N, C-alpha and C positions, 0 to 999 in steps of 0.2 A: 511611077508614072510622072512624066514631066509636067510642070505647071502649064506650059503652053498647049500641050496635048489636052489637058483638062479644059482649058478655056475654049479650045476648038469644039470639044464635045458639048459644052454648055451652049455655045453659039449655034451649033447645028441641031441641037435637041436630041443627040444620040447619047442619052444619059443612063439608060438601063444598065444595072450592074451593081457591084459592091465597091465601097470606097472606105479607105482609112485616112483620117486627117490626124497627123502626128507631128511631133517636133517641139522645139523650145518656144517658138513664137506663137503665143496663144491668139493674138489678134488675127494673124493671117489664117490660122486654122478655123477660127469662128467665121471670119469673113468669107472664105471660099466654101465652107459648109453652108453658109447662108445663100451663096450664089447657087449652089446645087439645090437647096431647098426651094428657092424662088423658081427655078426652072422646072422642078417636079410638081410643086403645089402652087399653081398660078392663081387659083381662085379660092379665097378664104372661105367662101360659102360652103365648100365641100371638104374643107380640111379635116373636119371631124371624121370623115370616112376615108380620107386619102393620106392622112399623116398620123403616124404613131411614134411616140417617144418613150424610150426606156432609159432609166438612170441608174448608175452605180455598177459595182463590180459583178453583182449577181443578178441575173434575170432569168425569166422563165423561157427557155429556148422554144418550148412548145407554143407559147403565145406569139413569139416572133414568127415562127413557122406558119401559124394560122393567119397572121397579118400578111405574110408574103403570098400565101395561097389565095387570099381573098382579093379579087380584082378591084380596081378603082371604080368609083361612081362618077359618071359625067366628066371624067378627066382621063387623059391618056396614061398618067403615071400615078403610082402610089409610093410614098416614101416612108421607110421605117428607119428611125434614128436611134442609135444606142450611144448614149453619152457616158464617157469615162469607164469603159470596161478595162480590166487589167489583164491583158493577154499574157503577160509574164507569169501570172499566178494560176493560169488555167491548167488543169490536169489534162491528161491525154484524152479522157472521155469527153471533156468539154471542148477541146480542140476538134475532136471528131464531130461534135454537134455543130460547131461553128462551120466546119467544112461542109456539112450537109446543108446548112442554111445558105451559104454562098453558091453552092451548086444548084439549089432550088431557085435562087434569084436568077441564075444564068438561064434557066429553062423558061422563064417568063419573058413577055415582051412589054412589061409595064413596071416591074418592081425596081426600086432604088433603095439599097441598104447602105447606110452610112454610119461609121464609127468615129466619134470624137475622142481621142485618146490623150490623156495627160502625159507629160514628160516623165519618163521612168516606168511607164506601164507597158511599154513595148520595146523589144530589142530587135532592131533591124540590122545590127552588125555594122560593118563599114563598107565603103565602096569596093575594097579589095577582098573582103571576106563577109559574105552575107550570114545572117543568123539562121538558125534552123527554122524559125517562124517565117522569115522572108523567103527562104527557099521553098517552103511548103506552100505559101499562099501567093507568091508573086504573080502567078499566072491566073489566079482566081479573084484576087482583090486588087483594085487600083490604089496603090499606096502613095499618098502625097505627104512628104516629110518637110516641115518648115523649120529650118535652122534660124538662129538669131541673125538679124540683118547686120551687115557691116555698116560702119559709119557712113560710107559713101551711099549705100543703098537707102539708109535711113534718111539722109539729107535730101536725096532725090525724091523719096516718097513724101516727105514733108512739103517740099517745094510744090509738088503736084497738088497736094491738098489745098495749099494757100492759093495757087493759081486757079483751082476750080471755084474758089470763093471770090476770085477777083481781087485778092489782097496781095499787095506787093511786099516781098521780103528780100533781105540781102543774106549772103552767106554768113555774115556776122550774127544776124538775128537767129538763123537756124542753129548755128553753133551754140549760141547762148541758151537757146531753148533746150537743146539736148543736154547741155551741161546742167541746167537748172532742174529739169524735169526727169532726166534719166533716159534710158533706152527702151522702156516699155512702150510698144506701139499703141497699146490700149490707153495708157496715160497720155501719151503725146497726142493722140487723136482728140481727146477731150480738151487738151490745152490749145490745140489749133482752133477748135470751136470757140473757146473763150476769147482768144486773141482776135479772131475774125469778127466776133460780135462787138468787141471793144472798138476796132477800127471803124466798123459800120456805124456804131452809135455816135462816133465823133466825126463822121463823114470825112475820114482821112483815108488816103489811098493805100497805106500800108501800116505795118507795125515796126516798132523800133526795139532796140535792146532794152531801153528803159521800160517799154511796155511789157516785155517779157519779165523783167525783174519786178514789175508792179503786180501782175495778175497771175503769172504761172506758178503753180504749186512746186515747191522745191523738195528735192530728195534730202534724206539725212546727210548724205555726202556733201551736197551743196551747202546745207546749213553749217556743217562743220568747217567747210572751207571759209565761209563768211567769218567764223570765229578766228580761224587761223590767220586770215587776211588782216583782221583787226589787230591781232597780236604783232604781225609783221610791221604794220604801220605805226606801232607803238600807240595805238588808240585804245587805252585801257577802258574808257567808258564804252566804246563800241563793242569791245570784247565781252564785257559783263552784260551788256544788253543782248548780245547774240546768245550768250550762255543762258540767260533767263528765258529766252524764247525756246531754246532747246529743252530746258527744264519743263516748260509748260507742255511740251510734246512728249515728255517722259522718255527721251532718248537715253539709251544705255550709256553711262559715263565711260565704261571700258571701250565701247565702240567709238565714242567721241575721241578718246585719247588715241586710238588706233588710226582713225582717219586724220587726226592732226599730225601724227607722226608721218603718215604717208604724204601729206601736203609738204611738210618740211623736207622730207627726203627728195621730193620732186624739185623743190626750190634749190637745194644743194646741187642736184644734178644739173639743172639749167644754169645755175651760176658758174659751176665748174666748166661746163661746155662753152659758155660765153667767154670765160677766162682763157680757154684754149683757142679762141678765135673762130669758133663755129657759129655760123649765122643762124637766124631764127628758122629759116626754111629747112635747113639740115637738122636742126634740133627737133623740129616737128616730125620729120621723116624718121629720125632715130628713135624718138620716144613714143611716137604715135599718140601724142596728147591731143585732146580736143583743142582746136585752134583758139577758141575763146579762152579756155583755161590757160593755155600756154602764154597768151598775151598778158594775162594777169601775173603769171610766174615771171615772165621776162621783166615786167615792171618792178616786181618785188626783188628779183635777183640783182638788178642794177643798183638798187638802194641798199642792198643787204649783203655783206660779204659772206663767203662760204663758211668761214670759221665761226661766225655768229650763229648761223643756222645750224651748224654742227653742234654748237654748245646747247642750243635749244633741244635738239634731238637727244642729246645726252641727258638733259634734265627731264625730258618727256619719258625716256626709258626708265629713269629713276622713279618718277611719279607712277608710271604704269606698274612697275614691279611692286612698289609699296601698296598700290591699290589692290593688287591681286594677292599679296602675300603678307598681310598684316599691318601695313602702314596706313596712312590717311586714305580714306576711301571716298567713293561717290563724287558728287559735284564739288565737295569741299577741296578735294585734291586738285581739281581743275582750277578752282578759284585761287588757291594758293599759288599754283603755277603762273596764272595770269599776273597776280600781284608781284611775284618775284621777277618774272621775265620782262615786265613792262616798267 
C-alpha cells in the first residue's frame, strides 16, 4: 500500500481492514500506526472497550478473534493492535490462523487490525520478486513498509519540524544536527524539541551550529571524529580531553580505533581529490559525505598533506592489530597513539 493511499483513507475515515507497519524506520512506523489509532479510537473514554493490544511473537489467536467479533461500544470502530509479531517464524498452522483473522476483519464494518513489525521479522521480498508471505497476504492486508530516509528526505523532514515550531534554521544547521545526532528519526525528533525550546527560552528567532554543538546529544561516531579532529589539529590536550569523555561513556576502544581510521581515510580521499583539482561540490557528489562533515575535512585536508594522513593510517593499523592480537590494548593503546602522533 502506498503511503499517500493510506493518508487518504485516514482523512476519509475509510479505515476498516488489516494493516502491517514494517521496515527499517521505526519512527515512521510508530507515527503512522499512531495516526491509524487516533482515527479508530477517537474517544479515550471508551478505549477500554474499543482498543486491545497484544505484545510479542506469541499470542492467543482465539483472544484476538474474540476481540474482532465483539463490536465497538459508542464508537464506529474497534482497533486491535499486535506489536512485534514475527511473521518469518510462523508455522503454516499459524499463518492459516492469521489468514482467518484478516478474513474475519474483512467481514466486519468496524474492525481495524494492525501489526507493528520489527525489522527482520517479516520478509516482503523485493519490488521485482515478492516473498511468499507478500504474495499470500497482499490482497488481504495493507502493507506499509518504511525504508530508511535518504539524507534529502531527512533534511526536508527536519526543516518542516522546525518550521512548525516557528524556529529558523539553515542548511548548515540541519547538516550539523544530522552529523552530530545521527540518522535516527526518533533521536532527531527529540533533538529538534530541545533546540526549539532553547531558541524560545532565549527569545531568538532560530538556532545556530553552535547551538547544535551545545545541546544536541552526539553519536559515538561524532565523538570519535572530535578526537580525530583534535589529533589532526595537533591539539594533544584536546585529544586527551575527548578521549576521557569517551572513557566516561565506556565506548569500545576497538570501535574508536575503527572510526578514527575511517576519518583519516576520508581525509586522505578528500586531500587527494583536492590535489587532483576537483572542487568541493564535485567531491561532495562523489563521496556523498554530509556537507557539514565535508567542510571539516576540507579544512583539515588543506592543512594536512596526504602522506602525513597515510602515515597516521599506517600507525593506526599497527595499533589496531596490536590491540586485537596481543599488543597494547584498550584505551592505553589510543593514549600511546595520541602521544606518538602529536
